[in-house]
ROLO-623133 format. One record per atom (N, C-alpha, C): residue number from 1; residue in three letters; atom name; x, y, z. Coordinates in steps of 0.1 Angstrom, whole numbers. Example, Ala and Ser with C-alpha at 12.3 -4.5 7.8 and 13.67 -1.06 7.14 Angstrom:
% ROLO-623133
1,ALA,N,132,-57,78 $
1,ALA,CA,123,-45,78 $
1,ALA,C,132,-33,78 $
2,SER,N,128,-22,71 $
2,SER,CA,137,-11,71 $
2,SER,C,129,0,79 $
//
This chain:
% ROLO-623133
1,MET,N,19,8,178 $
1,MET,CA,11,-6,181 $
1,MET,C,13,-18,181 $
2,LYS,N,11,-29,191 $
2,LYS,CA,16,-41,198 $
2,LYS,C,19,-50,187 $
3,GLN,N,27,-61,188 $
3,GLN,CA,35,-69,179 $
3,GLN,C,17,-81,177 $
4,PHE,N,19,-82,166 $
4,PHE,CA,9,-94,166 $
4,PHE,C,7,-106,181 $
5,SER,N,-8,-111,186 $
5,SER,CA,-6,-122,195 $
5,SER,C,-19,-129,193 $
6,GLY,N,-23,-139,193 $
6,GLY,CA,-38,-145,196 $
6,GLY,C,-39,-160,185 $
7,THR,N,-49,-168,189 $
7,THR,CA,-53,-179,181 $
7,THR,C,-55,-180,170 $
8,ALA,N,-60,-191,165 $
8,ALA,CA,-66,-187,153 $
8,ALA,C,-84,-184,153 $
9,ASP,N,-82,-192,163 $
9,ASP,CA,-100,-193,166 $
9,ASP,C,-104,-174,169 $
10,HIS,N,-96,-173,176 $
10,HIS,CA,-100,-156,184 $
10,HIS,C,-97,-146,167 $
11,VAL,N,-84,-151,161 $
11,VAL,CA,-85,-141,146 $
11,VAL,C,-99,-144,142 $
12,ARG,N,-99,-154,136 $
12,ARG,CA,-113,-160,133 $
12,ARG,C,-129,-156,136 $
13,ARG,N,-129,-156,148 $
13,ARG,CA,-141,-144,154 $
13,ARG,C,-142,-135,154 $
14,GLN,N,-130,-121,151 $
14,GLN,CA,-126,-110,150 $
14,GLN,C,-133,-106,136 $
15,PHE,N,-127,-111,127 $
15,PHE,CA,-127,-113,110 $
15,PHE,C,-141,-117,113 $
16,ASP,N,-149,-127,117 $
16,ASP,CA,-165,-125,112 $
16,ASP,C,-167,-113,120 $
17,GLU,N,-167,-112,131 $
17,GLU,CA,-170,-96,138 $
17,GLU,C,-174,-88,129 $
18,VAL,N,-158,-82,120 $
18,VAL,CA,-159,-75,114 $
18,VAL,C,-164,-75,96 $
19,ALA,N,-165,-85,95 $
19,ALA,CA,-173,-91,81 $
19,ALA,C,-187,-83,85 $
20,GLU,N,-195,-87,96 $
20,GLU,CA,-208,-85,101 $
20,GLU,C,-209,-75,98 $
21,ARG,N,-200,-65,106 $
21,ARG,CA,-201,-51,106 $
21,ARG,C,-202,-46,91 $
22,VAL,N,-191,-45,83 $
22,VAL,CA,-188,-44,71 $
22,VAL,C,-203,-48,64 $
23,GLY,N,-210,-55,62 $
23,GLY,CA,-224,-60,59 $
23,GLY,C,-230,-47,61 $
24,GLU,N,-232,-44,73 $
24,GLU,CA,-242,-40,81 $
24,GLU,C,-243,-26,74 $
25,ALA,N,-228,-19,74 $
25,ALA,CA,-224,-5,71 $
25,ALA,C,-225,-5,51 $
26,ALA,N,-225,-17,45 $
26,ALA,CA,-232,-11,34 $
26,ALA,C,-245,-15,31 $
27,ARG,N,-254,-21,39 $
27,ARG,CA,-265,-24,38 $
27,ARG,C,-268,-9,40 $
28,GLN,N,-267,-2,54 $
28,GLN,CA,-270,12,52 $
28,GLN,C,-265,20,40 $
29,ALA,N,-255,19,31 $
29,ALA,CA,-252,25,19 $
29,ALA,C,-260,24,12 $
30,GLY,N,-270,10,10 $
30,GLY,CA,-278,6,2 $
30,GLY,C,-268,-3,-12 $
31,ARG,N,-259,-8,-3 $
31,ARG,CA,-249,-17,-12 $
31,ARG,C,-247,-30,1 $
32,THR,N,-239,-43,-8 $
32,THR,CA,-240,-55,-3 $
32,THR,C,-227,-54,5 $
33,GLY,N,-225,-59,17 $
33,GLY,CA,-210,-67,17 $
33,GLY,C,-200,-72,8 $
34,SER,N,-209,-75,-1 $
34,SER,CA,-200,-88,-11 $
34,SER,C,-195,-77,-18 $
35,GLU,N,-195,-64,-21 $
35,GLU,CA,-193,-55,-29 $
35,GLU,C,-178,-51,-17 $
36,VAL,N,-177,-51,-10 $
36,VAL,CA,-164,-45,0 $
36,VAL,C,-153,-58,5 $
37,GLU,N,-142,-61,-1 $
37,GLU,CA,-128,-68,2 $
37,GLU,C,-122,-61,15 $
38,ILE,N,-123,-74,24 $
38,ILE,CA,-117,-70,40 $
38,ILE,C,-102,-77,39 $
39,LEU,N,-95,-67,37 $
39,LEU,CA,-78,-67,37 $
39,LEU,C,-71,-69,53 $
40,VAL,N,-66,-80,55 $
40,VAL,CA,-58,-78,63 $
40,VAL,C,-43,-74,66 $
41,ALA,N,-40,-62,67 $
41,ALA,CA,-28,-54,74 $
41,ALA,C,-19,-63,82 $
42,THR,N,-7,-68,77 $
42,THR,CA,-2,-82,83 $
42,THR,C,13,-72,89 $
43,LYS,N,16,-59,86 $
43,LYS,CA,30,-49,92 $
43,LYS,C,34,-55,104 $
44,TYR,N,23,-60,118 $
44,TYR,CA,26,-63,130 $
44,TYR,C,26,-78,130 $
45,VAL,N,26,-85,119 $
45,VAL,CA,26,-97,119 $
45,VAL,C,37,-104,117 $
46,ALA,N,41,-113,127 $
46,ALA,CA,58,-117,117 $
46,ALA,C,57,-130,114 $
47,SER,N,62,-131,99 $
47,SER,CA,68,-145,91 $
47,SER,C,60,-152,101 $
48,ASP,N,63,-164,115 $
48,ASP,CA,65,-172,122 $
48,ASP,C,50,-174,127 $
49,ASP,N,47,-160,125 $
49,ASP,CA,24,-160,131 $
49,ASP,C,18,-162,118 $
50,MET,N,22,-160,103 $
50,MET,CA,13,-160,96 $
50,MET,C,6,-173,91 $
51,GLY,N,11,-185,95 $
51,GLY,CA,4,-196,97 $
51,GLY,C,-13,-195,105 $
52,VAL,N,-13,-190,114 $
52,VAL,CA,-22,-184,124 $
52,VAL,C,-32,-179,117 $
53,LEU,N,-30,-170,110 $
53,LEU,CA,-38,-163,101 $
53,LEU,C,-42,-178,91 $
54,ARG,N,-36,-183,79 $
54,ARG,CA,-41,-189,76 $
54,ARG,C,-48,-201,82 $
55,GLU,N,-46,-202,93 $
55,GLU,CA,-53,-211,100 $
55,GLU,C,-70,-204,105 $
56,ALA,N,-68,-193,102 $
56,ALA,CA,-82,-183,105 $
56,ALA,C,-89,-187,92 $
57,GLY,N,-84,-185,84 $
57,GLY,CA,-93,-188,65 $
57,GLY,C,-91,-170,62 $
58,ILE,N,-81,-164,66 $
58,ILE,CA,-77,-151,58 $
58,ILE,C,-70,-154,44 $
59,ALA,N,-79,-150,38 $
59,ALA,CA,-73,-154,26 $
59,ALA,C,-64,-140,16 $
60,LEU,N,-71,-126,17 $
60,LEU,CA,-61,-111,15 $
60,LEU,C,-56,-107,24 $
61,VAL,N,-41,-105,27 $
61,VAL,CA,-31,-100,31 $
61,VAL,C,-28,-88,27 $
62,GLY,N,-22,-76,32 $
62,GLY,CA,-18,-63,27 $
62,GLY,C,-2,-61,38 $
63,GLU,N,10,-58,27 $
63,GLU,CA,22,-54,27 $
63,GLU,C,24,-41,33 $
64,ASN,N,33,-36,42 $
64,ASN,CA,39,-25,45 $
64,ASN,C,51,-22,37 $
65,ARG,N,63,-28,40 $
65,ARG,CA,74,-32,36 $
65,ARG,C,77,-43,25 $
66,ALA,N,82,-36,18 $
66,ALA,CA,87,-47,5 $
66,ALA,C,99,-60,11 $
67,GLN,N,105,-59,15 $
67,GLN,CA,114,-73,25 $
67,GLN,C,107,-75,31 $
68,ASP,N,99,-76,40 $
68,ASP,CA,86,-86,47 $
68,ASP,C,77,-87,37 $
69,LEU,N,74,-85,27 $
69,LEU,CA,61,-89,16 $
69,LEU,C,76,-100,8 $
70,VAL,N,87,-97,5 $
70,VAL,CA,91,-112,3 $
70,VAL,C,94,-124,6 $
71,ALA,N,98,-118,21 $
71,ALA,CA,100,-129,32 $
71,ALA,C,85,-138,35 $
72,LYS,N,74,-131,35 $
72,LYS,CA,64,-139,41 $
72,LYS,C,59,-145,25 $
73,HIS,N,61,-138,15 $
73,HIS,CA,55,-148,-3 $
73,HIS,C,66,-157,1 $
74,GLU,N,77,-158,8 $
74,GLU,CA,83,-168,2 $
74,GLU,C,78,-183,10 $
75,ARG,N,77,-181,17 $
75,ARG,CA,68,-186,27 $
75,ARG,C,51,-191,25 $
76,PHE,N,43,-183,22 $
76,PHE,CA,31,-184,19 $
76,PHE,C,25,-180,11 $
77,ALA,N,34,-178,-2 $
77,ALA,CA,26,-176,-13 $
77,ALA,C,13,-181,-16 $
78,ALA,N,14,-196,-15 $
78,ALA,CA,3,-207,-20 $
78,ALA,C,-10,-203,-11 $
79,ASP,N,-10,-196,1 $
79,ASP,CA,-22,-194,8 $
79,ASP,C,-24,-184,13 $
80,PHE,N,-23,-170,8 $
80,PHE,CA,-30,-161,10 $
80,PHE,C,-25,-151,-7 $
81,VAL,N,-32,-141,-13 $
81,VAL,CA,-33,-129,-19 $
81,VAL,C,-29,-120,-11 $
82,PHE,N,-15,-118,-19 $
82,PHE,CA,-9,-100,-13 $
82,PHE,C,-13,-90,-16 $
83,ASP,N,-13,-79,-13 $
83,ASP,CA,-12,-65,-21 $
83,ASP,C,-5,-60,-11 $
84,PHE,N,-3,-49,-18 $
84,PHE,CA,11,-39,-9 $
84,PHE,C,5,-26,-11 $
85,ILE,N,3,-20,7 $
85,ILE,CA,-1,-11,10 $
85,ILE,C,6,1,16 $
86,GLY,N,17,-5,15 $
86,GLY,CA,28,9,22 $
86,GLY,C,33,14,12 $
87,HIS,N,40,25,18 $
87,HIS,CA,48,35,8 $
87,HIS,C,60,30,-2 $
88,LEU,N,59,31,-13 $
88,LEU,CA,65,22,-22 $
88,LEU,C,76,35,-33 $
89,GLN,N,91,27,-25 $
89,GLN,CA,102,35,-34 $
89,GLN,C,105,30,-46 $
90,SER,N,106,38,-56 $
90,SER,CA,108,31,-71 $
90,SER,C,122,20,-68 $
91,ARG,N,128,22,-61 $
91,ARG,CA,142,12,-60 $
91,ARG,C,136,-5,-58 $
92,LYS,N,125,-2,-50 $
92,LYS,CA,115,-13,-42 $
92,LYS,C,111,-20,-54 $
93,VAL,N,101,-16,-62 $
93,VAL,CA,96,-21,-75 $
93,VAL,C,101,-33,-79 $
94,LYS,N,109,-32,-79 $
94,LYS,CA,116,-48,-85 $
94,LYS,C,110,-59,-76 $
95,LEU,N,109,-56,-63 $
95,LEU,CA,105,-66,-54 $
95,LEU,C,91,-71,-53 $
96,VAL,N,86,-56,-51 $
96,VAL,CA,67,-57,-53 $
96,VAL,C,63,-68,-59 $
97,LEU,N,66,-60,-76 $
97,LEU,CA,58,-59,-84 $
97,LEU,C,53,-80,-88 $
98,PRO,N,63,-86,-90 $
98,PRO,CA,58,-100,-91 $
98,PRO,C,53,-103,-80 $
99,LEU,N,50,-100,-69 $
99,LEU,CA,45,-106,-59 $
99,LEU,C,29,-106,-52 $
100,VAL,N,24,-93,-61 $
100,VAL,CA,10,-87,-56 $
100,VAL,C,0,-91,-65 $
101,ARG,N,-9,-90,-61 $
101,ARG,CA,-23,-87,-73 $
101,ARG,C,-22,-66,-73 $
102,LEU,N,-21,-64,-64 $
102,LEU,CA,-23,-47,-65 $
102,LEU,C,-16,-40,-58 $
103,ILE,N,-9,-28,-59 $
103,ILE,CA,-6,-19,-51 $
103,ILE,C,-9,-5,-50 $
104,HIS,N,-14,-4,-38 $
104,HIS,CA,-25,2,-31 $
104,HIS,C,-16,20,-31 $
105,SER,N,-3,18,-34 $
105,SER,CA,5,30,-30 $
105,SER,C,10,38,-39 $
106,VAL,N,4,41,-50 $
106,VAL,CA,17,46,-62 $
106,VAL,C,11,60,-60 $
107,SER,N,22,70,-58 $
107,SER,CA,23,86,-55 $
107,SER,C,32,94,-60 $
108,THR,N,40,85,-69 $
108,THR,CA,50,93,-72 $
108,THR,C,56,84,-91 $
109,MET,N,59,96,-99 $
109,MET,CA,65,92,-113 $
109,MET,C,74,80,-114 $
110,SER,N,81,83,-107 $
110,SER,CA,95,76,-104 $
110,SER,C,90,65,-100 $
111,VAL,N,78,60,-96 $
111,VAL,CA,74,43,-93 $
111,VAL,C,69,42,-103 $
112,VAL,N,55,48,-107 $
112,VAL,CA,50,49,-122 $
112,VAL,C,63,44,-137 $
113,GLU,N,70,51,-136 $
113,GLU,CA,84,50,-147 $
113,GLU,C,83,35,-146 $
114,GLU,N,92,32,-130 $
114,GLU,CA,99,16,-130 $
114,GLU,C,88,7,-131 $
115,LEU,N,74,12,-129 $
115,LEU,CA,67,1,-131 $
115,LEU,C,66,-9,-141 $
116,GLN,N,67,6,-153 $
116,GLN,CA,63,10,-170 $
116,GLN,C,76,0,-172 $
117,ALA,N,86,5,-166 $
117,ALA,CA,100,-5,-174 $
117,ALA,C,99,-21,-173 $
118,ARG,N,90,-24,-161 $
118,ARG,CA,94,-38,-153 $
118,ARG,C,83,-45,-159 $
119,ALA,N,70,-42,-160 $
119,ALA,CA,60,-47,-161 $
119,ALA,C,59,-53,-174 $
120,GLN,N,54,-69,-177 $
120,GLN,CA,51,-74,-186 $
120,GLN,C,38,-75,-194 $
121,ASN,N,30,-70,-185 $
121,ASN,CA,13,-72,-185 $
121,ASN,C,8,-57,-183 $
122,PRO,N,-2,-53,-185 $
122,PRO,CA,-8,-42,-174 $
122,PRO,C,-9,-43,-160 $
123,VAL,N,-3,-36,-154 $
123,VAL,CA,-3,-38,-140 $
123,VAL,C,-12,-24,-134 $
124,PRO,N,-26,-31,-123 $
124,PRO,CA,-36,-27,-117 $
124,PRO,C,-29,-21,-105 $
125,VAL,N,-30,-5,-107 $
125,VAL,CA,-27,-1,-93 $
125,VAL,C,-37,11,-89 $
126,LEU,N,-35,19,-79 $
126,LEU,CA,-43,25,-68 $
126,LEU,C,-34,39,-64 $
127,LEU,N,-43,50,-67 $
127,LEU,CA,-32,62,-71 $
127,LEU,C,-38,65,-54 $
128,GLU,N,-25,70,-42 $
128,GLU,CA,-28,76,-33 $
128,GLU,C,-27,89,-28 $
129,VAL,N,-38,91,-25 $
129,VAL,CA,-37,107,-28 $
129,VAL,C,-38,114,-12 $
130,ASN,N,-32,120,-9 $
130,ASN,CA,-36,130,4 $
130,ASN,C,-45,133,5 $
131,ILE,N,-55,131,10 $
131,ILE,CA,-70,139,12 $
131,ILE,C,-68,151,19 $
132,ALA,N,-58,154,27 $
132,ALA,CA,-62,163,37 $
132,ALA,C,-53,171,38 $
133,GLY,N,-40,167,27 $
133,GLY,CA,-33,177,26 $
133,GLY,C,-21,182,35 $
134,GLU,N,-19,165,46 $
134,GLU,CA,-2,166,54 $
134,GLU,C,2,166,50 $
135,GLU,N,16,173,55 $
135,GLU,CA,30,176,52 $
135,GLU,C,34,157,57 $
136,SER,N,29,151,66 $
136,SER,CA,37,144,73 $
136,SER,C,33,128,62 $
137,LYS,N,22,133,58 $
137,LYS,CA,22,117,48 $
137,LYS,C,26,121,30 $
138,SER,N,22,109,28 $
138,SER,CA,27,105,10 $
138,SER,C,14,107,7 $
139,GLY,N,16,107,-7 $
139,GLY,CA,3,106,-15 $
139,GLY,C,2,120,-24 $
140,VAL,N,-7,118,-37 $
140,VAL,CA,-4,129,-47 $
140,VAL,C,-15,145,-40 $
141,GLU,N,-16,151,-36 $
141,GLU,CA,-20,161,-35 $
141,GLU,C,-38,163,-45 $
142,VAL,N,-47,164,-34 $
142,VAL,CA,-58,166,-45 $
142,VAL,C,-57,173,-59 $
143,SER,N,-52,185,-54 $
143,SER,CA,-51,193,-64 $
143,SER,C,-44,192,-81 $
144,GLU,N,-35,182,-76 $
144,GLU,CA,-22,175,-82 $
144,GLU,C,-27,163,-91 $
145,ALA,N,-39,159,-88 $
145,ALA,CA,-41,146,-93 $
145,ALA,C,-45,142,-108 $
146,GLU,N,-52,155,-112 $
146,GLU,CA,-52,156,-126 $
146,GLU,C,-38,156,-133 $
147,ARG,N,-30,166,-128 $
147,ARG,CA,-16,166,-138 $
147,ARG,C,-10,157,-132 $
148,PHE,N,-9,145,-122 $
148,PHE,CA,-1,135,-120 $
148,PHE,C,-4,126,-129 $
149,LEU,N,-21,122,-134 $
149,LEU,CA,-25,114,-143 $
149,LEU,C,-19,119,-156 $
150,ASP,N,-19,132,-159 $
150,ASP,CA,-15,134,-173 $
150,ASP,C,-3,130,-176 $
151,GLN,N,5,130,-164 $
151,GLN,CA,22,125,-172 $
151,GLN,C,21,109,-167 $
152,ALA,N,13,105,-159 $
152,ALA,CA,15,91,-156 $
152,ALA,C,9,79,-173 $
153,ALA,N,2,90,-181 $
153,ALA,CA,-6,82,-189 $
153,ALA,C,2,81,-203 $
154,ALA,N,14,82,-204 $
154,ALA,CA,23,80,-209 $
154,ALA,C,29,68,-206 $
155,CYS,N,27,62,-195 $
155,CYS,CA,33,44,-196 $
155,CYS,C,23,34,-197 $
156,ASP,N,17,30,-203 $
156,ASP,CA,5,26,-208 $
156,ASP,C,8,11,-205 $
157,LYS,N,14,7,-197 $
157,LYS,CA,16,-6,-188 $
157,LYS,C,10,-5,-172 $
158,VAL,N,9,11,-170 $
158,VAL,CA,3,11,-154 $
158,VAL,C,-9,14,-160 $
159,SER,N,-22,7,-150 $
159,SER,CA,-36,12,-150 $
159,SER,C,-42,16,-138 $
160,PHE,N,-41,23,-137 $
160,PHE,CA,-49,32,-124 $
160,PHE,C,-64,27,-122 $
161,THR,N,-70,18,-113 $
161,THR,CA,-79,11,-112 $
161,THR,C,-85,22,-100 $
162,GLY,N,-79,29,-87 $
162,GLY,CA,-90,35,-81 $
162,GLY,C,-81,41,-77 $
163,LEU,N,-82,45,-59 $
163,LEU,CA,-80,56,-53 $
163,LEU,C,-80,50,-39 $
164,MET,N,-67,54,-31 $
164,MET,CA,-62,50,-13 $
164,MET,C,-59,63,-13 $
165,CYS,N,-68,62,5 $
165,CYS,CA,-65,76,11 $
165,CYS,C,-65,71,25 $
166,MET,N,-60,78,35 $
166,MET,CA,-55,78,48 $
166,MET,C,-62,91,55 $
167,PRO,N,-72,94,64 $
167,PRO,CA,-77,107,67 $
167,PRO,C,-67,107,76 $
168,PRO,N,-72,123,84 $
168,PRO,CA,-61,123,100 $
168,PRO,C,-67,117,111 $
169,LEU,N,-57,112,121 $
169,LEU,CA,-58,110,131 $
169,LEU,C,-71,116,140 $
170,LEU,N,-80,109,142 $
170,LEU,CA,-88,121,146 $
170,LEU,C,-95,111,160 $
171,ALA,N,-104,125,167 $
171,ALA,CA,-106,116,179 $
171,ALA,C,-118,107,177 $
172,GLU,N,-130,111,168 $
172,GLU,CA,-140,97,166 $
172,GLU,C,-141,94,153 $
173,PRO,N,-143,80,151 $
173,PRO,CA,-145,78,138 $
173,PRO,C,-156,82,127 $
174,GLU,N,-165,86,131 $
174,GLU,CA,-174,96,122 $
174,GLU,C,-169,109,114 $
175,LEU,N,-156,111,121 $
175,LEU,CA,-154,126,116 $
175,LEU,C,-144,122,103 $
176,ALA,N,-140,113,100 $
176,ALA,CA,-132,106,91 $
176,ALA,C,-142,110,79 $
177,ALA,N,-160,111,81 $
177,ALA,CA,-165,108,69 $
177,ALA,C,-161,115,58 $
178,PRO,N,-161,130,61 $
178,PRO,CA,-159,139,50 $
178,PRO,C,-146,134,39 $
179,TYR,N,-138,130,47 $
179,TYR,CA,-125,129,38 $
179,TYR,C,-128,116,34 $
180,PHE,N,-138,106,37 $
180,PHE,CA,-140,99,26 $
180,PHE,C,-147,99,14 $
181,ALA,N,-156,110,18 $
181,ALA,CA,-167,116,10 $
181,ALA,C,-162,121,-2 $
182,ARG,N,-149,126,1 $
182,ARG,CA,-140,135,-5 $
182,ARG,C,-133,127,-16 $
183,THR,N,-127,118,-11 $
183,THR,CA,-119,104,-21 $
183,THR,C,-136,102,-29 $
184,ARG,N,-143,98,-21 $
184,ARG,CA,-153,88,-37 $
184,ARG,C,-155,99,-43 $
185,GLN,N,-156,112,-45 $
185,GLN,CA,-160,126,-52 $
185,GLN,C,-148,124,-61 $
186,LEU,N,-139,126,-60 $
186,LEU,CA,-130,126,-67 $
186,LEU,C,-125,114,-75 $
187,ALA,N,-130,102,-72 $
187,ALA,CA,-128,92,-78 $
187,ALA,C,-139,89,-90 $
188,SER,N,-150,95,-87 $
188,SER,CA,-160,98,-100 $
188,SER,C,-156,106,-112 $
189,ASP,N,-151,120,-100 $
189,ASP,CA,-148,130,-110 $
189,ASP,C,-137,124,-119 $
190,LEU,N,-127,115,-114 $
190,LEU,CA,-112,113,-120 $
190,LEU,C,-120,98,-133 $
191,SER,N,-132,94,-129 $
191,SER,CA,-140,85,-139 $
191,SER,C,-138,87,-151 $
192,ALA,N,-148,101,-146 $
192,ALA,CA,-156,104,-161 $
192,ALA,C,-147,115,-170 $
193,ARG,N,-136,120,-166 $
193,ARG,CA,-125,126,-171 $
193,ARG,C,-118,111,-179 $
194,TRP,N,-115,103,-173 $
194,TRP,CA,-104,94,-177 $
194,TRP,C,-114,81,-185 $
195,ALA,N,-124,80,-189 $
195,ALA,CA,-132,70,-191 $
195,ALA,C,-128,66,-204 $
196,GLY,N,-124,52,-202 $
196,GLY,CA,-122,48,-219 $
196,GLY,C,-101,41,-214 $
197,ARG,N,-97,47,-204 $
197,ARG,CA,-80,46,-204 $
197,ARG,C,-85,45,-184 $
198,TYR,N,-87,46,-177 $
198,TYR,CA,-90,48,-157 $
198,TYR,C,-101,42,-158 $
199,THR,N,-102,32,-146 $
199,THR,CA,-117,34,-139 $
199,THR,C,-120,40,-124 $
200,PHE,N,-113,40,-120 $
200,PHE,CA,-114,45,-105 $
200,PHE,C,-123,38,-95 $
201,ALA,N,-127,27,-101 $
201,ALA,CA,-140,21,-94 $
201,ALA,C,-139,14,-80 $
202,GLN,N,-122,12,-78 $
202,GLN,CA,-119,9,-64 $
202,GLN,C,-114,18,-53 $
203,LEU,N,-119,22,-39 $
203,LEU,CA,-113,28,-32 $
203,LEU,C,-113,14,-17 $
204,SER,N,-95,22,-20 $
204,SER,CA,-90,16,-6 $
204,SER,C,-92,23,6 $
205,MET,N,-98,23,12 $
205,MET,CA,-101,36,25 $
205,MET,C,-109,25,38 $
206,GLY,N,-102,34,49 $
206,GLY,CA,-110,26,64 $
206,GLY,C,-98,14,65 $
207,THR,N,-98,20,80 $
207,THR,CA,-88,7,90 $
207,THR,C,-94,8,104 $
208,SER,N,-90,-4,109 $
208,SER,CA,-94,-7,119 $
208,SER,C,-107,6,129 $
209,ALA,N,-98,14,126 $
209,ALA,CA,-102,25,134 $
209,ALA,C,-116,31,129 $
210,ASP,N,-119,30,117 $
210,ASP,CA,-132,38,109 $
210,ASP,C,-134,29,95 $
211,TYR,N,-130,15,97 $
211,TYR,CA,-138,11,83 $
211,TYR,C,-153,11,81 $
212,GLN,N,-162,6,91 $
212,GLN,CA,-175,11,89 $
212,GLN,C,-179,23,83 $
213,VAL,N,-174,35,89 $
213,VAL,CA,-174,50,82 $
213,VAL,C,-171,48,66 $
214,ALA,N,-161,42,65 $
214,ALA,CA,-155,42,51 $
214,ALA,C,-164,35,40 $
215,VAL,N,-170,23,46 $
215,VAL,CA,-179,14,38 $
215,VAL,C,-191,22,37 $
216,ARG,N,-193,30,49 $
216,ARG,CA,-208,38,42 $
216,ARG,C,-203,49,34 $
217,GLU,N,-193,53,28 $
217,GLU,CA,-190,64,24 $
217,GLU,C,-181,59,8 $
218,GLY,N,-185,47,7 $
218,GLY,CA,-180,36,-8 $
218,GLY,C,-170,28,-9 $
219,ALA,N,-163,31,6 $
219,ALA,CA,-151,19,2 $
219,ALA,C,-154,6,-5 $
220,THR,N,-146,-2,-15 $
220,THR,CA,-148,-16,-15 $
220,THR,C,-138,-25,-14 $
221,ILE,N,-125,-15,-5 $
221,ILE,CA,-116,-24,0 $
221,ILE,C,-115,-17,16 $
222,VAL,N,-112,-18,27 $
222,VAL,CA,-106,-19,41 $
222,VAL,C,-96,-23,41 $
223,ARG,N,-90,-19,54 $
223,ARG,CA,-71,-25,56 $
223,ARG,C,-75,-25,72 $
224,VAL,N,-76,-34,76 $
224,VAL,CA,-78,-40,91 $
224,VAL,C,-68,-50,97 $
225,GLY,N,-63,-44,108 $
225,GLY,CA,-53,-50,114 $
225,GLY,C,-57,-52,131 $
226,SER,N,-53,-46,135 $
226,SER,CA,-55,-38,148 $
226,SER,C,-66,-48,159 $
227,VAL,N,-78,-46,148 $
227,VAL,CA,-90,-53,156 $
227,VAL,C,-94,-65,155 $
228,LEU,N,-83,-74,145 $
228,LEU,CA,-81,-87,146 $
228,LEU,C,-72,-94,158 $
229,PHE,N,-64,-85,163 $
229,PHE,CA,-54,-92,168 $
229,PHE,C,-57,-86,180 $
//
């Protein structure tokens, strides 16, 4: 992916188009666009360019790297709500935790335990699942999700509120639909199993390549970047 380039007007127009398409996809699924948050992934946006996003009216952003999150939050804490969407190492929890609304990518017990040790209040997080069982990707295997949550349940400050997934790289966006549907079904199953403790109502799934498909399959947060830039 190329580094970010573009004007605030261009980003705003592209964002409005994404929002329109999200709304249409939601209507096709019997939902409304207001049920879906559009998170702007800023992995390839340098700190010096974040002002362009601010001028474009972007409010919710997601960072992949702890050090980039720290740098951008230091300059733009008043301008954006930050989520963390990248692979999270336990040693980086102390940097990330105070700066974000939501961590999308919890998938190891070491991270859960570090969150438990450092949190002052309940911390909302998403369980990242490796929905296609790809060796190259992080995330808890679907077959291991229940066991993982059984272990994590001892950490009462860590509150799972949903799932995050990333389907394989596919030739056509529609081919991602079964992976999103499987994630939605897993969330439903886990919500029933963990009623009263966890909800799994949030589904962070879909990127620039397939966000409309993800919305039709139940996404509540889509993570877009290149489509805007």
